[in-house]
C-alpha positions in Angstrom: 29.9 71.2 57.1 30.3 75.3 58.2 30.4 77.4 55.5 31.4 81.3 56.1 28.4 82.5 57.5 28.6 79.7 59.9 25.7 78.3 58.3 25.9 74.2 58.6 25.0 72.4 55.1 25.1 68.8 54.0 28.0 68.2 51.4 26.5 67.1 48.3 29.4 65.6 46.6 28.6 68.2 43.8 28.0 66.1 41.1 25.3 63.7 42.5 25.3 60.6 43.7 24.9 59.9 47.6 26.0 63.0 50.5 29.1 63.3 51.7 27.5 61.5 55.3 26.7 58.6 53.2 30.2 59.0 51.7 32.3 59.2 54.6 30.5 56.5 56.2 31.1 54.2 53.2 35.1 55.4 53.1 34.5 54.6 57.0 33.3 50.7 56.0 36.2 50.9 53.3 38.7 51.3 55.4 37.8 48.9 58.3 37.7 46.0 55.4 40.7 47.0 54.5 42.6 47.2 58.0 40.4 43.2 58.1 41.7 42.2 54.8 45.5 43.0 56.5 45.1 41.5 59.4 44.0 38.5 57.8 47.2 38.2 55.6 45.1 38.7 52.3 46.5 38.8 48.7 48.9 41.4 48.3 47.2 42.9 45.1 43.5 42.4 46.1 44.6 44.6 49.4 46.7 47.3 46.8 43.3 47.2 44.6 41.0 48.3 48.3 43.6 50.6 49.0 43.1 52.4 45.5 39.2 52.1 46.4 39.6 54.5 49.2 41.8 56.4 47.5 39.6 57.3 45.0 36.6 57.8 47.0 38.9 60.4 49.4 39.4 62.5 46.5 36.1 61.9 45.4 34.8 63.8 48.9 37.4 66.3 48.6 36.1 67.4 45.0 32.7 67.6 46.6 34.2 69.8 49.5 35.4 72.0 46.5 32.8 72.8 44.9 30.5 73.6 48.0 33.2 75.5 49.1 33.1 77.5 45.7 29.4 77.3 45.3 28.6 78.7 48.6 31.9 80.3 50.3 33.0 82.0 47.0 29.6 83.0 45.5 28.3 84.3 48.8 31.6 86.6 49.3 31.2 88.1 45.6 27.0 88.3 46.1 28.1 90.7 49.2 30.5 92.7 46.9 33.4 91.7 48.9 36.0 91.8 46.0 39.3 91.1 48.5 36.9 88.2 50.6 36.0 86.7 47.1 39.6 86.7 46.1 40.8 85.3 48.9 38.1 82.6 48.7 39.3 82.1 45.1 42.6 81.7 46.0 42.1 79.2 49.0 40.1 77.0 46.6 42.8 77.4 44.1 45.1 76.4 46.4 43.2 73.3 47.4 42.8 72.4 43.7 46.4 72.5 43.3 46.9 69.9 46.6 44.6 67.4 44.7 46.3 67.6 41.7 50.0 67.1 43.2 48.2 64.1 45.6 
């Protein structure tokens, strides 16, 4: 993932566990499993359970991205003394949190 400085970093997920790359691969596998369940005409409640699991995993990745944004992008702007840019970054993070809460 690119940060405002142009550096690429690994998404850690913020709270430990597998890295963002591992989470993305797990979500990919889960969504393929979901497609297979639908194609195989599996029991509706089982499919809904899988949909919920994929949705929760995506939210986990989103929280990790927000954590990385605050820890790197916002911190870098603040440490650089660029108050305007830091405020802009905090506003972006706040709007992203609002979208997550609503979803």
